[in-house]
gemmi code that builds the backbone of each chain (N, CA, C; Angstrom):
import gemmi

chains = {
    "A": [
        ("GLU", (-56.731, 59.520, -64.340), (-56.091, 58.810, -63.226), (-56.731, 57.429, -63.078)),
        ("ALA", (-55.865, 56.411, -62.989), (-56.354, 55.042, -62.811), (-56.940, 54.897, -61.417)),
        ("GLN", (-58.191, 54.451, -61.357), (-58.774, 54.345, -60.028), (-60.004, 53.450, -60.012)),
        ("VAL", (-60.382, 53.100, -58.783), (-61.621, 52.394, -58.521), (-62.512, 53.371, -57.749)),
        ("THR", (-63.704, 53.587, -58.266), (-64.607, 54.588, -57.682), (-65.833, 53.909, -57.115)),
        ("GLN", (-66.095, 54.168, -55.846), (-67.280, 53.637, -55.190), (-68.210, 54.788, -54.815)),
        ("ASN", (-69.492, 54.506, -54.903), (-70.491, 55.462, -54.427), (-71.680, 54.733, -53.812)),
        ("PRO", (-72.218, 55.295, -52.727), (-71.769, 56.507, -52.048), (-70.622, 56.231, -51.084)),
        ("ARG", (-70.038, 57.252, -50.513), (-68.995, 57.078, -49.484), (-69.618, 56.721, -48.140)),
        ("TYR", (-70.759, 57.304, -47.871), (-71.458, 57.051, -46.609), (-72.933, 56.808, -46.926)),
        ("LEU", (-73.526, 55.873, -46.183), (-74.938, 55.567, -46.398), (-75.538, 55.070, -45.099)),
        ("ILE", (-76.629, 55.701, -44.708), (-77.414, 55.227, -43.575), (-78.773, 54.839, -44.123)),
        ("THR", (-79.208, 53.630, -43.799), (-80.480, 53.151, -44.323), (-81.225, 52.379, -43.233)),
        ("VAL", (-82.437, 52.009, -43.545), (-83.246, 51.260, -42.581), (-83.320, 49.797, -42.984)),
        ("THR", (-83.561, 48.973, -42.009), (-83.671, 47.539, -42.248), (-84.699, 47.238, -43.321)),
        ("GLY", (-84.298, 46.413, -44.292), (-85.223, 45.955, -45.315), (-85.320, 46.812, -46.563)),
        ("LYS", (-84.716, 47.963, -46.569), (-84.811, 48.836, -47.739), (-83.667, 48.554, -48.708)),
        ("LYS", (-84.008, 48.033, -49.867), (-83.002, 47.632, -50.852), (-82.057, 48.773, -51.199)),
        ("LEU", (-80.781, 48.434, -51.330), (-79.816, 49.448, -51.722), (-78.750, 48.852, -52.631)),
        ("THR", (-78.112, 49.726, -53.379), (-77.030, 49.333, -54.279), (-75.836, 50.249, -54.046)),
        ("VAL", (-74.676, 49.639, -53.913), (-73.428, 50.388, -53.846), (-72.719, 50.179, -55.182)),
        ("THR", (-72.406, 51.265, -55.842), (-71.800, 51.129, -57.168), (-70.280, 51.092, -57.069)),
        ("CYS", (-69.683, 50.419, -58.052), (-68.235, 50.341, -58.149), (-67.861, 50.386, -59.616)),
        ("SER", (-66.917, 51.234, -59.942), (-66.489, 51.370, -61.326), (-64.975, 51.508, -61.364)),
        ("GLN", (-64.354, 50.860, -62.361), (-62.907, 50.989, -62.537), (-62.596, 51.369, -63.976)),
        ("ASN", (-61.549, 52.167, -64.143), (-61.200, 52.679, -65.476), (-59.892, 52.107, -65.987)),
        ("MET", (-59.518, 50.922, -65.486), (-58.234, 50.334, -65.846), (-58.387, 49.114, -66.755)),
        ("ASN", (-59.610, 48.861, -67.186), (-59.883, 47.701, -68.040), (-59.505, 46.379, -67.352)),
        ("HIS", (-59.643, 46.366, -66.028), (-59.310, 45.158, -65.272), (-60.390, 44.099, -65.446)),
        ("GLU", (-59.943, 42.846, -65.510), (-60.900, 41.763, -65.622), (-61.454, 41.340, -64.262)),
        ("TYR", (-60.591, 41.368, -63.244), (-60.995, 40.874, -61.944), (-61.538, 42.010, -61.085)),
        ("MET", (-62.660, 41.755, -60.438), (-63.202, 42.712, -59.472), (-63.730, 41.949, -58.270)),
        ("SER", (-63.769, 42.647, -57.132), (-64.111, 41.949, -55.901), (-64.703, 42.929, -54.896)),
        ("TRP", (-65.558, 42.412, -54.029), (-66.113, 43.190, -52.929), (-65.678, 42.584, -51.596)),
        ("TYR", (-65.342, 43.482, -50.651), (-64.952, 43.077, -49.320), (-65.724, 43.890, -48.295)),
        ("ARG", (-65.867, 43.302, -47.122), (-66.329, 44.081, -45.984), (-65.239, 44.053, -44.920)),
        ("GLN", (-65.092, 45.176, -44.244), (-64.061, 45.308, -43.230), (-64.719, 45.579, -41.895)),
        ("ASP", (-64.472, 44.697, -40.940), (-65.046, 44.831, -39.608), (-63.934, 44.788, -38.577)),
        ("PRO", (-64.073, 45.540, -37.490), (-63.015, 45.590, -36.466), (-62.665, 44.196, -35.949)),
        ("GLY", (-61.382, 43.918, -35.913), (-60.924, 42.636, -35.398), (-61.030, 41.481, -36.371)),
        ("LEU", (-61.704, 41.697, -37.485), (-61.883, 40.623, -38.461), (-61.148, 40.884, -39.760)),
        ("GLY", (-60.632, 42.055, -39.930), (-59.938, 42.382, -41.168), (-60.911, 42.482, -42.320)),
        ("LEU", (-60.456, 42.132, -43.505), (-61.301, 42.174, -44.698), (-61.757, 40.766, -45.051)),
        ("ARG", (-63.010, 40.662, -45.371), (-63.560, 39.376, -45.801), (-64.201, 39.550, -47.162)),
        ("GLN", (-63.910, 38.610, -48.033), (-64.385, 38.709, -49.408), (-65.851, 38.310, -49.487)),
        ("ILE", (-66.634, 39.123, -50.160), (-68.070, 38.865, -50.281), (-68.352, 38.131, -51.596)),
        ("TYR", (-67.988, 38.751, -52.685), (-68.138, 38.182, -54.026), (-66.955, 38.620, -54.864)),
        ("TYR", (-66.706, 37.863, -55.903), (-65.692, 38.282, -56.850), (-66.144, 37.944, -58.268)),
        ("SER", (-65.463, 38.564, -59.219), (-65.812, 38.351, -60.616), (-64.537, 38.277, -61.429)),
        ("MET", (-64.458, 37.295, -62.298), (-63.267, 37.140, -63.123), (-63.449, 37.715, -64.527)),
        ("ASN", (-64.678, 38.071, -64.859), (-64.933, 38.722, -66.131), (-66.431, 39.011, -66.238)),
        ("VAL", (-66.822, 39.596, -67.336), (-68.238, 39.914, -67.542), (-69.061, 38.641, -67.428)),
        ("GLU", (-70.139, 38.733, -66.651), (-71.067, 37.627, -66.448), (-70.454, 36.425, -65.722)),
        ("VAL", (-69.283, 36.590, -65.131), (-68.657, 35.508, -64.361), (-68.446, 36.001, -62.932)),
        ("THR", (-69.264, 35.500, -62.015), (-69.128, 35.895, -60.611), (-69.146, 34.651, -59.739)),
        ("ASP", (-68.618, 34.790, -58.538), (-68.618, 33.658, -57.612), (-68.575, 34.170, -56.186)),
        ("LYS", (-68.989, 33.317, -55.273), (-69.081, 33.696, -53.872), (-67.714, 33.706, -53.214)),
        ("GLY", (-67.546, 34.667, -52.317), (-66.371, 34.691, -51.471), (-66.691, 34.013, -50.147)),
        ("ASP", (-66.124, 34.549, -49.087), (-66.302, 33.942, -47.769), (-67.629, 34.270, -47.100)),
        ("VAL", (-68.164, 35.450, -47.359), (-69.364, 35.914, -46.646), (-70.405, 36.463, -47.621)),
        ("PRO", (-70.966, 35.632, -48.512), (-71.872, 36.139, -49.533), (-73.325, 36.317, -49.082)),
        ("GLU", (-73.688, 35.767, -47.922), (-75.099, 35.761, -47.513), (-75.626, 37.179, -47.364)),
        ("GLY", (-76.752, 37.433, -47.992), (-77.396, 38.735, -47.897), (-76.959, 39.720, -48.955)),
        ("TYR", (-76.085, 39.292, -49.854), (-75.564, 40.177, -50.897), (-75.786, 39.570, -52.278)),
        ("LYS", (-75.883, 40.443, -53.246), (-75.896, 40.039, -54.658), (-74.966, 40.946, -55.425)),
        ("VAL", (-74.476, 40.440, -56.544), (-73.650, 41.264, -57.427), (-74.061, 40.987, -58.862)),
        ("SER", (-73.602, 41.856, -59.742), (-73.766, 41.604, -61.169), (-72.565, 42.182, -61.898)),
        ("ARG", (-72.255, 41.601, -63.037), (-71.131, 42.106, -63.847), (-71.587, 42.086, -65.312)),
        ("LYS", (-72.365, 43.112, -65.642), (-72.879, 43.212, -67.009), (-71.887, 43.910, -67.924)),
        ("GLU", (-71.069, 44.752, -67.332), (-70.032, 45.450, -68.108), (-68.714, 45.239, -67.376)),
        ("LYS", (-67.629, 45.324, -68.115), (-66.335, 45.071, -67.521), (-66.002, 46.084, -66.426)),
        ("ARG", (-66.379, 47.330, -66.604), (-65.941, 48.364, -65.690), (-66.765, 48.449, -64.411)),
        ("ASN", (-67.978, 47.899, -64.402), (-68.879, 48.077, -63.257), (-69.150, 46.770, -62.521)),
        ("PHE", (-69.232, 46.883, -61.198), (-69.478, 45.696, -60.373), (-70.278, 46.135, -59.144)),
        ("PRO", (-71.583, 46.367, -59.309), (-72.380, 46.847, -58.178), (-72.644, 45.772, -57.136)),
        ("LEU", (-72.743, 46.219, -55.902), (-73.087, 45.347, -54.777), (-74.515, 45.677, -54.355)),
        ("ILE", (-75.358, 44.664, -54.298), (-76.782, 44.864, -54.018), (-77.144, 44.195, -52.699)),
        ("LEU", (-77.803, 44.939, -51.846), (-78.358, 44.382, -50.621), (-79.867, 44.443, -50.758)),
        ("GLU", (-80.469, 43.301, -50.998), (-81.917, 43.256, -51.277), (-82.726, 43.631, -50.039)),
        ("SER", (-82.305, 43.168, -48.880), (-83.032, 43.445, -47.640), (-82.002, 43.610, -46.523)),
        ("PRO", (-81.412, 44.793, -46.442), (-80.318, 44.994, -45.485), (-80.744, 44.755, -44.040)),
        ("SER", (-79.805, 44.242, -43.261), (-80.051, 44.046, -41.838), (-78.915, 44.702, -41.057)),
        ("PRO", (-79.141, 44.973, -39.774), (-78.115, 45.673, -38.981), (-76.758, 44.985, -38.974)),
        ("ASN", (-76.718, 43.653, -39.120), (-75.415, 42.975, -39.110), (-74.640, 43.194, -40.406)),
        ("GLN", (-75.232, 43.917, -41.332), (-74.500, 44.296, -42.543), (-73.916, 45.705, -42.427)),
        ("THR", (-74.064, 46.302, -41.276), (-73.377, 47.563, -41.004), (-71.882, 47.295, -41.027)),
        ("SER", (-71.175, 47.991, -41.908), (-69.763, 47.681, -42.105), (-69.145, 48.708, -43.042)),
        ("LEU", (-67.846, 48.558, -43.249), (-67.125, 49.347, -44.238), (-66.862, 48.432, -45.429)),
        ("TYR", (-67.309, 48.851, -46.590), (-67.226, 48.006, -47.783), (-66.203, 48.568, -48.761)),
        ("PHE", (-65.422, 47.655, -49.307), (-64.427, 48.036, -50.307), (-64.626, 47.249, -51.587)),
        ("CYS", (-64.518, 47.950, -52.686), (-64.470, 47.330, -53.994), (-63.020, 47.359, -54.456)),
        ("ALA", (-62.612, 46.363, -55.237), (-61.234, 46.315, -55.705), (-61.191, 45.690, -57.086)),
        ("SER", (-60.164, 46.022, -57.859), (-60.015, 45.422, -59.183), (-58.564, 45.074, -59.435)),
        ("SER", (-58.362, 44.161, -60.382), (-57.018, 43.708, -60.701), (-56.976, 43.219, -62.138)),
        ("SER", (-55.826, 43.415, -62.791), (-55.673, 42.876, -64.134), (-55.500, 41.368, -64.069)),
        ("GLN", (-54.739, 40.926, -63.111), (-54.597, 39.508, -62.809), (-54.515, 39.401, -61.301)),
        ("GLY", (-55.176, 38.406, -60.743), (-55.238, 38.312, -59.286), (-53.890, 38.329, -58.609)),
        ("ASN", (-52.910, 37.668, -59.223), (-51.641, 37.573, -58.520), (-50.770, 38.816, -58.671)),
        ("TYR", (-51.297, 39.858, -59.306), (-50.612, 41.145, -59.288), (-51.131, 42.037, -58.181)),
        ("GLY", (-52.118, 41.558, -57.444), (-52.642, 42.373, -56.366), (-53.763, 43.276, -56.850)),
        ("TYR", (-54.526, 43.763, -55.908), (-55.707, 44.551, -56.203), (-55.497, 46.042, -55.973)),
        ("THR", (-56.233, 46.840, -56.742), (-56.367, 48.268, -56.502), (-57.713, 48.474, -55.822)),
        ("PHE", (-57.705, 49.166, -54.692), (-58.910, 49.311, -53.898), (-59.569, 50.670, -54.097)),
        ("GLY", (-60.904, 50.661, -53.937), (-61.650, 51.903, -53.862), (-61.498, 52.521, -52.482)),
        ("SER", (-62.101, 53.681, -52.300), (-61.926, 54.412, -51.048), (-62.895, 53.974, -49.956)),
        ("GLY", (-63.816, 53.099, -50.278), (-64.674, 52.530, -49.249), (-66.042, 53.186, -49.161)),
        ("THR", (-67.009, 52.404, -48.699), (-68.373, 52.879, -48.436), (-68.735, 52.459, -47.030)),
        ("ARG", (-69.024, 53.439, -46.199), (-69.408, 53.119, -44.823), (-70.923, 53.027, -44.762)),
        ("LEU", (-71.417, 51.834, -44.522), (-72.855, 51.571, -44.507), (-73.321, 51.330, -43.078)),
        ("THR", (-74.387, 52.027, -42.718), (-75.037, 51.809, -41.427), (-76.478, 51.426, -41.671)),
        ("VAL", (-76.890, 50.281, -41.136), (-78.267, 49.821, -41.268), (-78.920, 49.895, -39.888)),
        ("VAL", (-79.975, 50.678, -39.794), (-80.624, 50.859, -38.480), (-81.985, 50.159, -38.452)),
    ],
    "B": [
        ("ALA", (-61.936, 27.616, -41.899), (-60.623, 27.665, -41.250), (-59.913, 28.953, -41.666)),
        ("GLN", (-59.307, 29.595, -40.692), (-58.650, 30.858, -40.982), (-57.406, 30.609, -41.800)),
        ("ARG", (-57.308, 31.266, -42.934), (-56.190, 31.047, -43.817), (-54.988, 31.896, -43.445)),
        ("VAL", (-55.250, 33.093, -42.931), (-54.171, 34.038, -42.661), (-54.288, 34.533, -41.225)),
        ("THR", (-53.191, 34.429, -40.501), (-53.172, 34.853, -39.107), (-52.114, 35.926, -38.897)),
        ("GLN", (-52.556, 37.026, -38.338), (-51.622, 38.064, -37.910), (-51.777, 38.149, -36.393)),
        ("PRO", (-50.830, 37.624, -35.663), (-51.022, 37.453, -34.225), (-51.017, 38.747, -33.414)),
        ("GLU", (-50.433, 39.785, -33.979), (-50.340, 41.039, -33.220), (-51.359, 42.033, -33.721)),
        ("LYS", (-52.204, 42.517, -32.826), (-53.145, 43.562, -33.218), (-52.436, 44.907, -33.299)),
        ("LEU", (-51.500, 45.109, -32.394), (-50.805, 46.393, -32.298), (-49.321, 46.137, -32.064)),
        ("LEU", (-48.514, 46.880, -32.793), (-47.074, 46.795, -32.621), (-46.537, 48.219, -32.517)),
        ("SER", (-45.894, 48.514, -31.401), (-45.331, 49.851, -31.204), (-43.822, 49.758, -31.150)),
        ("VAL", (-43.157, 50.586, -31.931), (-41.697, 50.623, -31.934), (-41.262, 52.085, -31.977)),
        ("PHE", (-40.005, 52.309, -31.634), (-39.457, 53.651, -31.753), (-38.847, 53.841, -33.136)),
        ("LYS", (-38.862, 55.078, -33.566), (-38.246, 55.445, -34.835), (-36.801, 54.931, -34.875)),
        ("GLY", (-36.447, 54.329, -35.998), (-35.093, 53.807, -36.158), (-34.935, 52.363, -35.716)),
        ("ALA", (-35.915, 51.829, -35.017), (-35.840, 50.441, -34.559), (-36.277, 49.504, -35.685)),
        ("PRO", (-35.829, 48.251, -35.634), (-36.301, 47.291, -36.647), (-37.750, 46.893, -36.385)),
        ("VAL", (-38.419, 46.549, -37.473), (-39.822, 46.166, -37.389), (-40.011, 44.806, -38.034)),
        ("GLU", (-40.814, 43.962, -37.393), (-41.227, 42.709, -38.019), (-42.703, 42.495, -37.723)),
        ("LEU", (-43.496, 42.492, -38.776), (-44.923, 42.212, -38.628), (-45.150, 40.777, -39.070)),
        ("LYS", (-45.742, 40.008, -38.187), (-45.843, 38.570, -38.427), (-47.106, 38.207, -39.226)),
        ("CYS", (-46.919, 37.217, -40.079), (-48.032, 36.676, -40.852), (-47.795, 35.184, -41.019)),
        ("ASN", (-48.761, 34.400, -40.621), (-48.716, 32.960, -40.860), (-49.933, 32.562, -41.671)),
        ("TYR", (-49.763, 31.579, -42.503), (-50.869, 31.185, -43.365), (-51.092, 29.683, -43.286)),
        ("SER", (-52.282, 29.311, -43.716), (-52.643, 27.899, -43.781), (-53.172, 27.644, -45.176)),
        ("TYR", (-52.425, 26.867, -45.936), (-52.831, 26.600, -47.323), (-52.066, 25.387, -47.812)),
        ("SER", (-52.764, 24.484, -48.466), (-52.137, 23.220, -48.842), (-51.291, 23.320, -50.106)),
        ("GLY", (-51.588, 24.269, -50.963), (-50.840, 24.381, -52.208), (-49.777, 25.449, -52.135)),
        ("SER", (-49.476, 26.052, -53.276), (-48.521, 27.164, -53.319), (-49.302, 28.470, -53.358)),
        ("PRO", (-49.270, 29.219, -52.299), (-50.102, 30.420, -52.244), (-49.446, 31.623, -52.904)),
        ("GLU", (-50.268, 32.572, -53.250), (-49.781, 33.891, -53.632), (-49.956, 34.768, -52.397)),
        ("LEU", (-48.915, 35.414, -51.953), (-48.986, 36.194, -50.712), (-48.654, 37.645, -50.943)),
        ("PHE", (-49.346, 38.487, -50.194), (-49.253, 39.933, -50.365), (-49.252, 40.624, -49.011)),
        ("TRP", (-48.701, 41.823, -49.013), (-48.894, 42.734, -47.894), (-49.553, 43.999, -48.435)),
        ("TYR", (-50.612, 44.419, -47.724), (-51.294, 45.664, -48.033), (-51.132, 46.612, -46.854)),
        ("VAL", (-51.156, 47.903, -47.149), (-51.041, 48.918, -46.106), (-52.204, 49.899, -46.224)),
        ("GLN", (-52.687, 50.320, -45.084), (-53.777, 51.309, -45.064), (-53.370, 52.431, -44.115)),
        ("TYR", (-52.994, 53.574, -44.695), (-52.674, 54.744, -43.880), (-53.969, 55.386, -43.418)),
        ("SER", (-53.853, 56.193, -42.384), (-55.035, 56.796, -41.779), (-55.878, 57.515, -42.818)),
        ("ARG", (-57.155, 57.153, -42.858), (-58.130, 57.808, -43.752), (-57.829, 57.595, -45.236)),
        ("GLN", (-57.065, 56.586, -45.562), (-56.792, 56.317, -46.967), (-57.228, 54.903, -47.330)),
        ("ARG", (-57.271, 54.642, -48.589), (-57.657, 53.311, -49.048), (-56.502, 52.336, -48.913)),
        ("LEU", (-56.809, 51.067, -48.964), (-55.759, 50.044, -48.934), (-54.897, 50.149, -50.185)),
        ("GLN", (-53.603, 49.945, -49.973), (-52.672, 49.968, -51.099), (-51.822, 48.702, -51.037)),
        ("LEU", (-51.542, 48.175, -52.202), (-50.640, 47.033, -52.270), (-49.230, 47.498, -51.895)),
        ("LEU", (-48.624, 46.824, -50.940), (-47.270, 47.179, -50.522), (-46.267, 46.306, -51.272)),
        ("LEU", (-46.444, 44.996, -51.154), (-45.576, 44.124, -51.935), (-46.202, 42.747, -52.069)),
        ("ARG", (-45.684, 41.991, -53.037), (-46.168, 40.633, -53.287), (-44.973, 39.696, -53.365)),
        ("HIS", (-45.156, 38.494, -52.910), (-43.988, 37.634, -52.742), (-43.386, 37.218, -54.076)),
        ("ILE", (-44.217, 37.148, -55.129), (-43.681, 36.660, -56.401), (-42.697, 37.636, -57.016)),
        ("SER", (-42.758, 38.899, -56.648), (-41.870, 39.869, -57.276), (-40.588, 40.077, -56.475)),
        ("ARG", (-40.562, 39.587, -55.233), (-39.369, 39.683, -54.390), (-38.825, 41.110, -54.349)),
        ("GLU", (-39.721, 42.050, -54.238), (-39.295, 43.435, -54.295), (-39.171, 44.024, -52.895)),
        ("SER", (-38.578, 45.202, -52.838), (-38.513, 45.963, -51.599), (-39.189, 47.294, -51.856)),
        ("ILE", (-40.236, 47.561, -51.081), (-40.992, 48.790, -51.258), (-40.912, 49.589, -49.970)),
        ("LYS", (-40.519, 50.841, -50.083), (-40.406, 51.734, -48.916), (-39.535, 51.106, -47.834)),
        ("GLY", (-38.575, 50.311, -48.247), (-37.664, 49.688, -47.297), (-38.175, 48.403, -46.679)),
        ("PHE", (-39.394, 48.010, -46.997), (-39.980, 46.777, -46.476), (-39.640, 45.600, -47.384)),
        ("THR", (-39.417, 44.464, -46.762), (-39.244, 43.216, -47.483), (-40.050, 42.136, -46.778)),
        ("ALA", (-40.348, 41.088, -47.516), (-41.037, 39.942, -46.914), (-40.576, 38.689, -47.628)),
        ("ASP", (-40.254, 37.690, -46.875), (-39.805, 36.427, -47.459), (-40.798, 35.328, -47.138)),
        ("LEU", (-41.126, 34.577, -48.161), (-42.025, 33.448, -47.973), (-41.225, 32.281, -47.419)),
        ("ASN", (-41.627, 31.777, -46.272), (-40.998, 30.610, -45.663), (-42.021, 29.488, -45.668)),
        ("LYS", (-41.894, 28.610, -46.643), (-42.902, 27.561, -46.786), (-42.838, 26.561, -45.640)),
        ("GLY", (-41.645, 26.345, -45.111), (-41.514, 25.402, -44.003), (-42.270, 25.877, -42.769)),
        ("GLU", (-42.184, 27.159, -42.508), (-42.874, 27.721, -41.349), (-44.215, 28.325, -41.726)),
        ("THR", (-44.578, 28.236, -42.973), (-45.814, 28.856, -43.519), (-45.952, 30.277, -43.002)),
        ("SER", (-44.920, 31.056, -43.252), (-44.925, 32.440, -42.791), (-44.535, 33.389, -43.914)),
        ("PHE", (-44.941, 34.623, -43.757), (-44.625, 35.680, -44.730), (-44.494, 36.969, -43.941)),
        ("HIS", (-43.520, 37.017, -43.079), (-43.351, 38.168, -42.184), (-42.828, 39.381, -42.941)),
        ("LEU", (-43.311, 40.540, -42.554), (-42.901, 41.807, -43.167), (-41.841, 42.460, -42.284)),
        ("LYS", (-40.756, 42.892, -42.906), (-39.648, 43.428, -42.118), (-39.154, 44.747, -42.679)),
        ("LYS", (-38.652, 45.562, -41.780), (-37.976, 46.797, -42.174), (-36.890, 47.055, -41.139)),
        ("PRO", (-35.672, 47.322, -41.571), (-34.574, 47.458, -40.604), (-34.669, 48.704, -39.729)),
        ("PHE", (-35.206, 49.790, -40.288), (-35.247, 51.043, -39.528), (-36.610, 51.702, -39.740)),
        ("ALA", (-37.461, 51.636, -38.743), (-38.816, 52.174, -38.887), (-38.805, 53.700, -38.925)),
        ("GLN", (-39.727, 54.251, -39.712), (-39.932, 55.685, -39.798), (-41.339, 56.024, -39.298)),
        ("GLU", (-41.508, 57.261, -38.817), (-42.829, 57.639, -38.302), (-43.910, 57.494, -39.363)),
        ("GLU", (-43.560, 57.769, -40.615), (-44.558, 57.682, -41.684), (-44.955, 56.245, -42.011)),
        ("ASP", (-44.304, 55.276, -41.377), (-44.706, 53.881, -41.560), (-45.903, 53.518, -40.694)),
        ("SER", (-46.284, 54.395, -39.790), (-47.437, 54.118, -38.926), (-48.680, 53.930, -39.777)),
        ("ALA", (-49.324, 52.771, -39.631), (-50.472, 52.421, -40.477), (-50.985, 51.052, -40.058)),
        ("MET", (-52.073, 50.631, -40.693), (-52.556, 49.253, -40.556), (-51.947, 48.427, -41.679)),
        ("TYR", (-51.470, 47.258, -41.331), (-50.861, 46.376, -42.320), (-51.645, 45.067, -42.360)),
        ("TYR", (-51.981, 44.665, -43.570), (-52.747, 43.435, -43.765), (-51.954, 42.465, -44.634)),
        ("CYS", (-51.881, 41.249, -44.157), (-51.315, 40.171, -44.948), (-52.466, 39.497, -45.702)),
        ("ALA", (-52.245, 39.103, -46.935), (-53.318, 38.501, -47.719), (-52.791, 37.312, -48.505)),
        ("LEU", (-53.678, 36.334, -48.681), (-53.335, 35.126, -49.417), (-54.311, 34.965, -50.567)),
        ("GLY", (-53.776, 34.700, -51.765), (-54.621, 34.434, -52.918), (-54.498, 32.975, -53.318)),
        ("GLU", (-55.619, 32.349, -53.578), (-55.576, 30.938, -53.992), (-55.067, 30.832, -55.416)),
        ("VAL", (-54.146, 29.909, -55.645), (-53.551, 29.771, -56.972), (-54.567, 29.242, -57.964)),
        ("VAL", (-55.358, 28.273, -57.521), (-56.327, 27.648, -58.420), (-57.375, 28.661, -58.855)),
        ("SER", (-57.887, 29.363, -57.888), (-58.893, 30.396, -58.158), (-58.312, 31.708, -57.703)),
        ("ILE", (-57.487, 32.249, -58.525), (-56.628, 33.357, -58.105), (-57.428, 34.518, -57.555)),
        ("ASN", (-58.675, 34.600, -57.925), (-59.456, 35.739, -57.493), (-59.945, 35.632, -56.067)),
        ("LYS", (-59.784, 34.458, -55.436), (-60.279, 34.278, -54.080), (-59.162, 34.677, -53.127)),
        ("PHE", (-59.454, 35.670, -52.314), (-58.455, 36.233, -51.423), (-58.875, 36.116, -49.975)),
        ("TYR", (-57.882, 35.939, -49.115), (-58.128, 35.904, -47.684), (-57.184, 36.903, -47.025)),
        ("PHE", (-57.755, 37.757, -46.190), (-56.953, 38.744, -45.487), (-56.828, 38.371, -44.012)),
        ("GLY", (-55.708, 38.722, -43.440), (-55.567, 38.638, -42.004), (-56.341, 39.769, -41.337)),
        ("SER", (-56.387, 39.735, -40.034), (-57.162, 40.735, -39.293), (-56.411, 42.054, -39.129)),
        ("GLY", (-55.161, 42.076, -39.557), (-54.421, 43.328, -39.569), (-53.598, 43.576, -38.314)),
        ("THR", (-52.501, 44.298, -38.501), (-51.656, 44.746, -37.392), (-51.477, 46.244, -37.509)),
        ("LYS", (-51.766, 46.933, -36.424), (-51.565, 48.387, -36.424), (-50.139, 48.655, -35.974)),
        ("LEU", (-49.371, 49.269, -36.841), (-47.991, 49.640, -36.509), (-47.966, 51.091, -36.077)),
        ("ASN", (-47.415, 51.314, -34.898), (-47.281, 52.669, -34.366), (-45.791, 52.942, -34.173)),
        ("VAL", (-45.272, 53.881, -34.936), (-43.857, 54.223, -34.813), (-43.753, 55.516, -34.014)),
        ("LYS", (-43.135, 55.410, -32.867), (-43.042, 56.561, -31.959), (-41.771, 57.358, -32.229)),
        ("PRO", (-41.854, 58.680, -32.057), (-40.669, 59.511, -32.344), (-39.561, 59.310, -31.322)),
    ],
}
model = gemmi.Model(1)
for chain_id, residues in chains.items():
    chain = gemmi.Chain(chain_id)
    for i, (resn, *xyz) in enumerate(residues, 1):
        res = gemmi.Residue()
        res.name, res.seqid = resn, gemmi.SeqId(i, " ")
        for name, pos in zip(("N", "CA", "C"), xyz):
            atom = gemmi.Atom()
            atom.name, atom.element = name, gemmi.Element(name[0])
            atom.pos, atom.b_iso = gemmi.Position(*pos), 0.0
            res.add_atom(atom)
        chain.add_residue(res)
    model.add_chain(chain)
structure = gemmi.Structure()
structure.add_model(model)
structure.setup_entities()
């Protein structure tokens, strides 16, 4: 089944403890992207990648890192999480941006 | 600057009534526009994109460049249409850069 898989689905962590949210797609898509979803703000793009080793900042990149060493994987790294990064995170992939994205099921992160 | 505006947080209609979810955008070039839907406890799904001029689940959306709008319409709402709807804009130059509206919750009452 063609899909975008994120792990974990739920994560509670403490301020300052580094964490990684994994994202993998099995559709051989070139484009991948991370979003955070907050009430009243909709989805905001954190980082995106157009291919292996090609990444760029979205609207809200502060406090996040990404890497794209392989086409299928696009992990999101929080080096020193803070409570304002408590949010619902979505990973998405696309063969071409203007065909629209396929989204993962989301990761609910709570930073205490 | 906010690229995509969805002015209604919540829209309630009765089953069988017409639905219009509003989306306005701000972009100087030719944008790529999309509607996404998120049903309860499910992931976001692409509903339709303006370049394909398609009708999905009875929904249509027309790009009006003069009014910079991309409203989503359906002539007869169904209860299963109840969901969050997000309008999204993709930059043509950097197609991977996307902007989403804050979403409209559609509630279709029986």
